[in-house]
N, C-alpha and C positions, 0 to 999 in steps of 0.2 A: 629534687635534683634528678631523680630517676625519670620523672615525667619529662623534664627538659631534655634529657639525653634521647629519650624515645622520640620526642618531637623533632629534634635535630636529625636523627636517623631517618625519620620519615621524609623530612624535607630533602635530605641528601638523596634518598631513593627516588623521590619525584624528579629531582634535578637530573639524575642519571638517565631516567626514563625520557625526560624531555630532550636531553642531548642526543640520546639514541634515536629518537623520533626525527629530530632535526637532521641528524646525519643520514638517516634513511631517505628523507625527502630530498636532501642535497646530494644524493649518491651520484657519483660520476658515471656518465654514459660514454662508452668507447665505441666509436664508429670506424670501420675499416673503409678507406677510400682507395680504390683500385683503378689503375689506368695503364696505358701501354707505352708511354714515352719515358725516356730517362728523366730523373728528377731535376736535372739542370736545364731541360728544354724549356722553351718559352711558356707553353701552356701550364705545366706544373708550377713553374717558378713565378709567373706573373699573374696567373688567374686562380688555379686550384689552391695553391698555398695561401694566397691572399684571402680567398673565400674561407678556407678552413681556419686560418688564424683569427679571422673576424668572428666566426661562429664560436670558437673557443673563448675569445675575449668577451663577447656579448653574453655568453652563458656563465661568465665568472668562473670558468674552469670546470663547470659541471659536465660539459661535453668535451671529450678528447677525440681528435680525429687522427687516427694512425694512417699515414700515407704509404701506399705500396705502389711504386712506379714500376715500369718495364715488365708488367705481368708477373710480379713477384709472388702473387697468390696462385699462380698456375693458370693453365688454359691459354687460349689464343685471343687476340683482339676481337674477332667476331663473336666470341662467347661472353663478352663483358656484360651486355645487357641481360642475358639470361643469368649471369652470376648474381646480378642485383635482384632479379625477380626471385631466384631460388635461395637467396640469403647467403651465398658463398662470400659475397662482399656486401657491405651495407650501402655503399655509394660507389658509383662508377662514372667515369667520363668516357664516352664512347662515340664512335662515328657510325651514324645510321647506315651509311652505304656499305659498311662491312658485311651486312646481310642484305644483299640487293633485293628490292621489292617488298621487304618486310614492313617498311614504314612508308607506304605510298604517298601520303599527304606531304611528307617532308621533301619529296623529290621535286616538287615544284620549284624549289630554290636551287636545285642541282642541274636544272636544264641549262644547256649551253647559252651563254650570252644573256642570262636572265638577271644577274646581279652585278652591281658595281660599287656598292657601299656596304661595308660589313655592319655598321651600326643600324642603318636603315633596314637591311635585310633581317638582322636579328630582332629588331622591333616587329617587323611583319611576321616573322617566324613565331615569336612568342604569342602575338595576338591571334594568329591562326591556329596555334597549338591549343589555346584555350577554347577556341570556337569549334575546331574540327578534329583535334587529335587526342585530347585528354582522355576521352571516353572511348576511343577507337584504337588508333595505332598504339597508344601507350597506356591502355586501360590497366595493365598489370604492374605499372610502375608509378612511383611518385616522382614526377619530373620537377627538378629544381631550377633548371636553366636550359635555354635553347639558343644556339647561336651558330654563326658561320665564320669562316676565316676571311682574310683579305682576298683580293682577286687571285684566282687560280691562274697558272701559266705553265709554259713549257720550258724544260731544261734539257738540252740535247747535246750530243757529241758533235753533230754537224749543225750548221745554222738553219733556222726555220723562219722564213718570212712570209710564205704562202702555203696554202693547203697542199700543193703539189710537192713541197719539200719534205713532207712527212711520208711520202710513198715508200713502202717497204720497211719503214722503221718499226722497231719493237719498242712500244711506249707503255710504261706503267701508267694505267689510267686511275683517276681518283674516284670515279663512280661509274655506275652502269650507264649513266647518261653521257658522260664524256667518252666512254668506251664506244658507244654507238657512233658518236661523231668521228672518233679516230678511225673506225672501220670505214666510214663513208669517204674519208680522204685517202684511204689506201694504206693506213698504218695498221700494225698488228697490236691490239691492246693486250697487255700482260697483267694478270691479276697478282698483285703482291702486297703484303702489308707494308706500311710506310717504313717500318724499321728495317725491312729487307732491301731497301733501295740502294744504300751504299755498296753492299756486296754485289748486288746484281749489276750495278753500273761498272764496278771495278773489274768484274769477270766477263763483261760483255754480254751478259744475259739479256740486257735491255740497252737500247740506244738513247733512252731519255725517259723523263718522268714528268707527270703533272703534279706539281705541288705549289703552294704559295711561297713567296720569298721567305717568310719567317721560318718555315720548316727547314730551309736549306742550311741554317746555322748549325743545328745539332747534328744533322746528317752529313755535313761538310760536302754538300752537293756542288758548291761552286769550285771546290778543289778537284772534283771528279769529272765534271764536264765544264766546258768553257763557252757555251752558247745558251742564251736565255731569251725567250720570246714572251713579251708582255703585250697587253692590249690597252689602247686608249678606249674609254667608254666601258661597256659591259665586259665582264671577264669571260674567258672561254669556258670556265666551269667554276663550281663552288661545291663545298661539302657542308653538310649539316651535322651538328654535334648535339648531344644532350648530356647534362649532368643529372643522373637519375638515382633514386634511393629506393631500397626495399620498402614496399608499402606497409608491411606488418611492423617493421622496425620503426618506421615513422609514427604509426598509429600507437605504438606502445610507449612513446615518449609522453611525459607529463605535458600538460597544456602550455606551460611557460617555456618549455624547451622546444615544443613544436613552433611556438611563436618566434623563437630565435632562428630556427631554420627558415621559417616563412619570411621573416624580415630580411634575410640575406639572400633570398631567392626571387625568381620571377622576372618581370620585365626589366627593371633597372639593372639587375645583375646580368641578364642576357645581353643587353646593349653594351654594358661595360666589358663583358668577355669578348664580344665580337670586335669592339673598338680596340681592345688591347692587342688582340691578335693582329689586326690590321696595322696598328702602330709599330709592331715589331718588324714589319716588312722593310721599312726604311733602312735600319741598321744592317739587316741581312743583305739588302741590295748593295749597300756600300761595300761590303766584303767583296762582292763580285767585281764592282768597279775598281777597287784597290788591287785586285788580282789581274786587272787588265782584260777581263773577259768581254766577250762580244754580247751586247744587249740590243736585241731587235725590238723596237716598239712599233707595233702594227697600229696605224692610224684608224680612226673610226671609219673613214672612207674605205680604206683597204679591208677593214674587218667585215664590210658588207658581204664580201664573197664568202667568207667563213660562215657568217650568219645565214646566208642563203642555203648553204650546205647543211646547216643545223635544223632547218625547218622540218624535214621528215622525222627528226628525233622528237620534236614536239608532237607531231601527228601520231607517231607510234605510242608515245606516252599517254596521250589523251585516250587513245583506243584501249590501251592496256588497263588503265585505272577505271575506265567505263565498266569493264567486266567485274570490278570490285565495288560497283555502285557509287563511284566518285565522278563528279563533273569536273574533269581536268581543265577544260577551257575556262570555267568559272573560277577555279583556283588560281589560274595564271593571272586573270584580270584582277582578282582580289589582292594577290601578292603585289602586283605592280602598283595598284592604287595605294596600298599601305606603305610601300617603300617611298612612293612619291609624297605621301602625306608626311612621313617623317622628315624627308629632305626639305619640304616646304616650311616646316615648323622648327627646324634646327639649323 
């Protein structure tokens, strides 16, 4: 009887040890996701939350992603990428152009009148990221997704249908590329984070802003200005985004959890994110229509004048990145070819 009790005790001890080991293996990982927009804005709601929920589900609850919108972990939007590199946040969604010139390869997609389709551009961006940027621009970061928004455009207090209409206007520019174009047409580019646009418009600090339609919803731009200028064909500008993760945090994950992250990242996710942002343009545009706002659509024919004025921006960028050992002209051709390839196959 004594031997039987001893055997049962030993079996029980082994069971406790096995459960403890299993619990250790299945230990939950908590990752902090930091970004600059309010939680109810389109990107957090339609892209980042969808991504995070999928990662949590695919990990069967072993990964938990805590979401910190509107810079709740502190700092400013231009600091987000360094927050991921330094481990202040585990994952960030950031705009590359918040730190102008730091990620030179990405700027090929920010040139004026370069892009027209967010999915095609996001496809080209991820493809070129793997080829040119993974070990250069983003060597210090584990990049999970690369994408762009829908066509960038102008939202102004006074109507804009030609470059001359921008003379003397103070316009918040979306990137250093579009700022150069604004300067060429006689406008004054103003550097502001996107979240500062509503106050700047309401106080008259700026006369207008460059953002895509979808961003106008959370910022209520269509209520603050009543003129909007969009372009048929290529957009006046675009911005590039990344979803990036601290490298050490990623490498510390067990292989099966790395696979969960990997399976939900990359090319398909990038195309999804770009397409989702572009899809949100329609409902946002309808708000402006319902308000009776004035929407100017510049035809491709009339946009030729704008594009002609943008050519020196291309020349200046090619010369600038040449000093960093980058063949800008070749990047432009590669980007155009990849965007055309996507459109031809989809």
